[in-house]
N, C-alpha and C positions, 0 to 999 in steps of 0.2 A: 449349662450354668450362663444365663443370658444376663448382660449389664443392661439394665434400666435406663441409663442417661445417654446410652447411643442411639435409642430409639429416635427418629424425627419427630413423632409426636409429642415425646417429653421434652425433646430440645426446644421446639418452638413455642410450648405451653410455658417452659420456663422464661424465654425470651419475652413472651406477650405479659405474663405474670411481674417480670421485672420492670418494663416499661409502664404497666398499670401502677405499679409501685412508687414510681419515680413521679410520675404526672401526678398523683395523689398528694404525693409528699411537697412537691413544689404549689401546687394549690393551695395546701395547707399554709405553707409557709407564706404566701401571696397575701392571703386572709388575714393572717397573724401581722404580718407588718402593716396592712391598711387599718387593722384595728387601734394598733399602738400610737401614742400621741408624736412621734416623732419617726425619722426614717432611719429602719434599722442599718442599711446598707452604708448610709451615711455616715450614722453614729459608729460604726464598726470599723469601716474602713479609712475613711478620712479625718474623722476623731479620736482614732485608735482606743476607741472606749472597750478596755480587754474585759471589765466586770459582765459589759451587757454582752460582749461576745462568747463569753464563758456560759451566760443565760441563754441564749441563742443556742449555742451546742448543746446544750442540755435539753432544749425544747426539741432540736433538730431530733436527736437520740429517741426521745420519747413519742414523734409522731413516727420514726422510722419504725420502731417496736410495735406501734399500734397497727401501721400498714402491714408489716408483715406477720404478725399474728391472724389480722383478718384476711390475708392472702392464705395464709397456710390452714388456716382452721375452717 
């Protein structure tokens, strides 16, 4: 009985997919930040806009689910 995740190829593959997923997520976030009429970071952090923070959080979860499904499937 062999444990699959201990194999070096599976471990390195997981690291590569994780890095690709994070990269795609950040690129998507930057694109969405650029197409909105205001600076998301400034609105959320400096002006404490909680409603916008919740919308961005939902958007981040959606992008993360899409990236995870694309990598997995």
